[in-house]
Every structure is written in C-alpha cells, then in structure tokens.
C-alpha positions in Angstrom: 176.5 29.9 -45.6 180.2 30.4 -46.5 179.9 27.7 -49.2 176.8 29.3 -50.7 178.6 32.7 -50.8 181.6 31.0 -52.5 179.3 29.3 -55.0 177.7 32.7 -55.8 181.1 34.3 -56.3 182.2 31.6 -58.7 179.0 31.9 -60.6 179.4 35.7 -60.9 183.0 35.3 -61.9 182.1 32.8 -64.7 179.1 34.9 -65.8 181.2 38.0 -66.3 183.6 36.0 -68.6 181.5 33.5 -70.5 177.9 34.6 -69.9 177.1 31.6 -67.8 173.7 32.8 -66.7 172.7 33.6 -70.3 173.9 30.1 -71.3 171.7 28.5 -68.6 168.7 30.5 -69.8 169.2 29.5 -73.4 169.9 25.8 -72.8 167.9 25.1 -69.6 165.5 27.4 -67.8 164.2 29.2 -70.9 164.4 26.3 -73.3 160.7 25.4 -73.5 159.4 21.9 -73.9 155.8 20.9 -74.8 153.8 19.5 -71.9 152.2 16.7 -73.8 155.2 14.5 -74.4 155.9 11.1 -72.8 159.0 9.2 -71.5 160.0 8.3 -75.1 161.2 11.9 -75.5 163.9 11.1 -72.9 165.7 8.8 -75.3 168.0 11.6 -76.4 169.4 12.1 -72.9 169.6 8.3 -72.4 171.8 8.2 -75.6 174.0 11.1 -74.4 174.5 9.3 -71.0 175.3 6.0 -72.7 177.8 7.7 -74.9 179.4 9.2 -71.8 179.7 5.8 -70.3 181.2 4.4 -73.5 183.7 7.2 -73.5 184.7 6.7 -69.8 185.0 2.9 -70.1 186.8 3.2 -73.4 189.5 5.4 -71.7 190.1 2.8 -69.0 190.3 0.0 -71.7 192.7 2.2 -73.7 195.2 2.2 -70.8 195.8 -1.5 -71.3 194.8 -2.4 -74.9 197.7 -3.1 -77.2 196.9 -2.4 -80.9 199.2 -5.0 -82.4 198.1 -8.2 -84.2 200.3 -10.4 -82.0 199.1 -8.9 -78.7 195.6 -7.4 -79.3 193.6 -10.6 -78.6 195.5 -11.4 -75.4 195.4 -7.8 -74.1 191.6 -7.9 -74.3 190.8 -11.5 -73.3 193.6 -12.1 -70.8 195.2 -8.9 -69.6 192.1 -6.8 -69.2 189.7 -9.6 -68.2 192.0 -11.3 -65.6 195.0 -9.3 -64.7 193.7 -5.7 -64.4 191.6 -4.9 -61.4 188.0 -4.5 -62.5 189.1 -4.7 -66.1 186.3 -7.2 -66.7 183.8 -4.6 -65.4 185.0 -1.9 -67.9 184.9 -4.3 -70.8 181.4 -5.4 -69.9 180.2 -1.8 -69.6 181.8 -1.0 -73.0 180.3 -4.1 -74.7 176.8 -3.7 -73.2 176.9 0.0 -73.9 177.8 -0.6 -77.6 174.7 -2.8 -78.0 172.2 -0.8 -76.0 173.2 2.5 -77.6 171.8 1.1 -80.9 168.7 -0.2 -79.2 168.0 3.3 -77.9 168.9 4.8 -81.3 166.3 2.6 -83.1 163.7 3.5 -80.5 164.5 7.2 -80.9 164.3 6.9 -84.7 160.9 5.1 -84.7 159.4 7.4 -82.1 160.4 10.3 -84.5 158.8 8.5 -87.4 155.6 7.7 -85.5 155.1 11.2 -84.3 156.3 13.0 -87.5 159.1 14.7 -85.8 161.0 15.1 -89.1 158.4 17.3 -90.7 157.5 21.0 -91.0 160.8 22.8 -90.4 162.4 19.9 -88.5 164.2 18.3 -91.4 167.6 19.2 -90.1 166.8 17.5 -86.7 166.1 14.3 -88.6 169.1 14.5 -91.0 171.6 15.3 -88.2 170.1 12.4 -86.2 170.6 10.1 -89.1 174.2 11.4 -89.5 174.8 10.4 -85.9 173.4 6.9 -86.6 175.9 6.5 -89.4 178.8 7.8 -87.2 177.8 5.5 -84.4 177.7 2.6 -86.9 181.2 3.4 -88.1 182.4 3.7 -84.5 180.9 0.4 -83.6 182.4 -1.3 -86.6 185.8 0.1 -86.0 185.6 -1.0 -82.3 184.5 -4.5 -83.3 187.9 -4.9 -85.1 189.9 -4.2 -82.0 189.6 -7.5 -80.0 191.2 -9.2 -83.1 189.2 -12.4 -82.8 187.9 -14.6 -85.6 184.7 -12.6 -86.2 186.6 -9.3 -86.0 189.0 -10.4 -88.7 186.4 -12.0 -91.1 183.8 -9.3 -90.6 186.5 -6.8 -91.4 187.4 -8.8 -94.5 183.8 -9.0 -95.7 182.8 -5.4 -95.1 186.0 -3.9 -96.7 185.4 -6.2 -99.7 182.2 -4.2 -100.3 184.3 -1.2 -101.4 185.5 -3.2 -104.4 182.1 -2.4 -105.9 181.4 -5.8 -107.4 182.0 -5.7 -111.1 183.7 -2.3 -110.7 186.6 -4.3 -109.2 187.9 -1.3 -107.2 190.5 -3.6 -105.6 193.0 -0.8 -105.1 190.5 1.0 -103.0 190.0 -2.0 -100.7 193.8 -2.3 -100.3 194.1 1.4 -99.6 191.5 1.1 -96.8 193.2 -2.0 -95.3 196.7 -0.8 -95.9 197.5 -4.3 -97.1 196.1 -7.1 -99.2 194.3 -8.6 -96.2 193.5 -7.3 -92.7 196.8 -7.1 -90.9 198.8 -4.7 -88.7 198.1 -1.6 -90.9 194.4 -2.4 -90.9 194.3 -2.8 -87.1 196.2 0.4 -86.5 194.0 2.4 -88.8 190.8 1.2 -87.2 192.3 1.8 -83.7 192.9 5.4 -84.6 189.4 5.8 -86.0 187.8 4.2 -83.0 189.6 6.1 -80.2 190.3 9.5 -81.8 188.8 10.6 -85.1 185.3 9.2 -84.9 184.6 10.2 -81.3 185.6 13.8 -82.2 183.3 13.8 -85.2 180.5 12.3 -83.1 180.8 15.0 -80.4 180.6 17.7 -83.1 177.5 16.0 -84.6 175.8 15.8 -81.1 176.4 19.5 -80.7 174.9 20.1 -84.1 171.9 17.8 -83.4 171.1 19.7 -80.1 171.5 23.0 -82.0 168.9 21.9 -84.6 166.5 21.1 -81.8 166.8 24.5 -80.2 165.1 26.6 -82.9 162.1 24.7 -84.2 161.5 23.1 -80.7 160.8 19.4 -80.2 157.6 17.9 -81.5 154.8 16.7 -79.2 152.4 13.7 -79.0 149.6 15.6 -80.9 151.8 17.2 -83.5 150.3 20.5 -82.3 151.9 23.8 -83.3 151.5 26.8 -80.9 153.2 30.0 -79.9 155.9 29.0 -77.6 156.7 32.6 -76.4 153.0 33.2 -75.5 152.8 30.0 -73.4 156.2 30.6 -71.9 154.9 34.0 -70.6 151.9 32.2 -69.1 154.2 29.8 -67.3 156.4 32.6 -66.0 153.2 34.4 -64.8 152.3 31.3 -62.7 149.5 30.2 -65.0 151.0 26.7 -65.2 147.7 24.9 -66.0 147.0 27.2 -69.0 150.5 26.9 -70.4 151.3 24.2 -72.9 155.0 24.4 -72.2 157.4 23.6 -69.4 161.1 24.6 -68.9 163.6 22.0 -69.8 165.4 22.5 -66.5 164.4 21.6 -63.9 161.0 20.3 -64.9 161.5 18.1 -67.9 165.1 17.3 -66.9 163.8 15.6 -63.7 161.7 13.3 -66.0 164.8 12.6 -68.0 166.7 11.7 -64.9 163.9 9.3 -63.8 163.9 7.5 -67.2 167.7 7.3 -67.1 167.5 5.8 -63.6 165.2 3.0 -64.8 167.4 2.5 -67.9 170.6 2.1 -65.9 169.0 -0.5 -63.7 168.5 -2.6 -66.9 172.0 -1.6 -68.1 173.9 -2.8 -65.0 171.7 -5.9 -64.7 173.0 -6.8 -68.1 176.5 -5.8 -67.2 176.6 -8.1 -64.2 174.4 -11.0 -65.2 173.9 -11.2 -69.0 177.0 -9.6 -70.6 177.5 -12.5 -72.9 174.7 -11.4 -75.2 176.9 -8.5 -76.4 179.9 -10.8 -77.0 180.0 -13.2 -80.0 181.4 -16.6 -78.9 183.3 -16.9 -82.2 185.2 -13.8 -81.3 186.8 -15.6 -78.4 189.0 -17.5 -80.9 192.1 -15.6 -82.1 192.0 -14.2 -85.6 193.1 -16.7 -88.2 193.2 -15.8 -91.9 193.5 -19.4 -92.9 190.3 -20.6 -91.1 187.0 -19.1 -92.3 184.1 -19.3 -89.9 181.2 -21.4 -91.1 178.8 -18.4 -91.0 180.0 -14.8 -91.0 177.6 -12.1 -89.7 177.8 -8.7 -88.1 176.5 -7.5 -84.8 172.7 -7.5 -84.3 172.3 -3.8 -85.1 173.7 -4.3 -88.6 171.8 -7.5 -89.4 168.8 -5.9 -91.2 171.0 -4.0 -93.7 173.3 -7.1 -94.1 170.3 -9.2 -95.0 169.3 -6.7 -97.7 172.7 -7.4 -99.3 172.7 -11.2 -99.1 169.8 -12.5 -101.2 170.8 -10.7 -104.4 173.6 -11.2 -106.9 176.7 -9.2 -106.3 176.0 -5.9 -108.2 172.3 -5.6 -107.4 173.0 -6.6 -103.8 175.6 -3.8 -103.5 173.2 -1.3 -105.0 170.4 -2.4 -102.6 172.7 -2.2 -99.7 173.9 1.3 -100.6 170.3 2.5 -101.0 169.3 1.0 -97.7 172.1 3.0 -95.9 170.8 6.4 -97.2 167.1 6.0 -97.7 166.2 7.0 -94.2 167.9 10.3 -94.7 165.3 11.0 -97.4 162.2 10.4 -95.2 161.4 14.1 -94.7 161.2 14.5 -98.5 159.5 11.3 -99.4 156.7 11.9 -96.9 154.5 14.3 -98.9 151.7 14.7 -96.3 151.2 18.2 -94.8 150.1 16.6 -91.6 152.3 16.7 -88.5 150.4 14.1 -86.4 150.9 10.7 -84.8 150.8 7.7 -87.2 147.5 6.4 -85.7 145.8 9.5 -87.1 147.3 9.3 -90.6 145.4 6.4 -92.2 147.6 4.3 -94.5 150.8 5.8 -93.0 149.9 4.0 -89.8 149.9 0.7 -91.7 153.2 1.7 -93.5 154.9 2.4 -90.1 154.0 -1.0 -88.5 154.8 -3.0 -91.7 158.2 -1.3 -91.9 158.9 -2.0 -88.3 158.0 -5.7 -88.5 159.9 -6.0 -91.8 163.1 -4.7 -90.2 162.7 -7.2 -87.4 162.3 -10.0 -89.9 165.4 -8.8 -91.8 167.3 -8.7 -88.5 166.3 -12.3 -87.6 167.1 -13.6 -91.1 170.5 -11.9 -91.1 171.6 -14.0 -88.2 170.5 -17.3 -89.8 172.5 -19.1 -92.5 171.5 -18.0 -96.0 170.0 -21.3 -97.1 166.6 -22.9 -97.8 163.5 -21.2 -96.5 165.6 -18.5 -94.6 167.0 -17.3 -97.9 163.5 -17.0 -99.4 162.1 -15.1 -96.4 165.1 -12.8 -96.4 164.7 -12.1 -100.2 161.0 -11.2 -99.8 161.6 -9.1 -96.7 164.2 -7.1 -98.7 161.6 -6.7 -101.5 159.0 -5.5 -99.0 161.5 -3.0 -97.6 162.0 -1.3 -100.9 158.3 -1.6 -101.9 157.4 0.4 -98.7 159.8 3.2 -99.6 158.5 3.4 -103.2 154.9 3.5 -101.9 155.6 6.1 -99.2 155.3 9.3 -101.5 152.0 8.0 -103.0 150.2 7.0 -99.8 151.3 10.2 -98.0 150.4 12.5 -100.9 146.9 11.0 -101.0 146.5 11.6 -97.3 143.7 14.0 -96.3 144.6 17.1 -94.4 143.7 16.9 -90.7 
C-alpha cells in the first residue's frame, strides 16, 4: 500500500509541474485508433524499439571503438569481438538491427502504399516518414564506413564520387566531403561524427515530427473508412464497445503492439545468435586498402535497388536516374490522383501497379548484388526502365479510377 501511495504522490507531483495526466490522455488513453487494423500497423512501434536497441548497442560499441585509420579495423574486429566481455553480442545486435530496421521500414512503406495511408490529409505523415527513410539511409551509410574494412573504404569512395556530378566535374565538392583527395583520416572522423552525434539527433527530431503528424488526422484503417472519431470515442467511453469503431491506443492497441514486438524480437535474437553473418559482408573483414580494389563493389542489401538504377546507364543519365529514384517516393501523394482512400485490391489498375512495383524493386535488389555483366546487366536495365515507366503511368491510371 505504501508503494501505491508513493507512486500516486510522484504522479501528482509531476502532474502539477508538467501536466503528466494531460500528456497521458493526449498520447495514450484518449489517442483513438480504428478497430479494423491488423498487425501491420504495429511496424511503427517495432521500428521505434529497433532504433532504441541500435542506440543502446551503439553506446556500448562507442566505448571501445577508435576512430583512427590505423586502429578502427582492429578495434572492431579484434578488441570488441574478442577482448571486451560480450562485445561480440553488442556488435551482432547493432549489425542485425541495422539490417532489420530497413526490412521493417520497407514493410511499413508498402503497407502505407497498399492502404492509401498517404492520401486525404495524411500527406505530411507520408513525407515525414520518407524523410526518416532518407535519414536512416544516411545513418546506415555513415556507420558502414566505421569498421574501415575493404568494402567500407571502396563503398565510401564510390558513393562520394557521385557528388562529382558526372560531366559537371564537381571534384572540389567531393574533396570537401571527404576532407582529402581519397577516403582517409578526415573522412573517417567526419562520418564518425555524423553517425554517433548529428544524424541520431536529427532522426530523433524527425521521429517526434512523424508521431506529431499522426496525431491530428489519425491513422488510416484497412477499409480506408472515414468516420467521426469523437462520436465513436464517446460510444467507447459509454461502454458501447461493440458499436464503437475506435479503441484507445493505451492499453488496448499498445498490448497488440507489444505482442507483435515480442514475436519480432524472437526473430531478431535468433538472427543475433545464429545467423549474424548475413548482416556482415565477408569482404569487409579485410582491412581497408586503397591500392587493392575489390572485384565487385556493392552497397548493403537495402541500397541495392537504387544502386542498380544507377549502374545500367551512362554516367550522366545514370546520375539523373539515381537522383530521381531517391526523391520520387516523396511525390507519391501528389502523383496518385485518385480520390479513393481504399486498399489497393479495390482500386483496379492501381492494384496491378502496386504489385508490379514491388516485384520490380525485388528484381532491382537481386540484380544490384550480381556483377554488371551479360544477362544480369540487361535485366537490370529493363527493371530500371520499368521502375520509371510505373511512376510515369501512376497519375494517368489513378486519374481514370472510378470513385468508390
């Protein structure tokens, strides 16, 4: 009883100073969620939990990592992996988390596209989500540089060369980014700072903004149905749960989130303990050597689709195609001209568009890992053409869509 009284006293003390009970109502007990949503709507919380794990594991790794070209490789592959107690565990968690966070992001994105969660007043939800995707991509790339292995060095060389702009020959910009003519100490120090300080701060701010954009228009539902949230919230409060179309985020929907996270973390830690190598490129277990170019340079799997859009074309058209591919998803709410907010399976040609886009991105991802030669180059070229053809066709097929 004494503990309960103490907890109440602390709660009252905080409520008087920061409006704790009001905050709980706004963010939890009176934040209303549609009933007719499935486990796929839990991906946002799964992402937040994975980001938390990445942050915690990153802090432990930061205690022993040495951001110097002469010591970075050994500090990761020798000191952390063999000398530090459970250092291997934190590295595995960080590596698996960096890969799975993108798997969840892609699932989250395509669930949003399938159910039209970017439409009818929800444009900022989509744009802020895509901003998070870009920030996570930058965070992943900067982190990939830190082990200072062969693929770290040469991936850094290739990606920073993109800023030369082909025939624009903006070589000075590339040197400014690297801090040198080639990736070296200044390059490693800058990407270390980006990875452990600047980008995490910006990501946290973007996450807060993303949650803020969700609060006003409410999340979408499986049927794309629009209804009066306040009216159905009153029904729920009055005990008419069956008649209400909404449930409170906490504790009702939050319990579903926790269940999905429990299943997800079973997979997560299974990979951490038994299949961690899938998140670690074997080429990166060789120390960085600027005089020895790997036979085939490629990024991590989550960048392969956009990398494959760059490869099949000559330099300038390839850079233009690559740049467009990075921003085109931001434009989805404006390119989709249909008035319908409904699942893709009720939207005619858009249903076909969705699945062709998904399959095409998978083909681009597979081709991006293979050497750019022979039939692989031909398949990659046509997959890139299909990607842009789909985006060009989108406004026309959605404008012709009948109103449901």
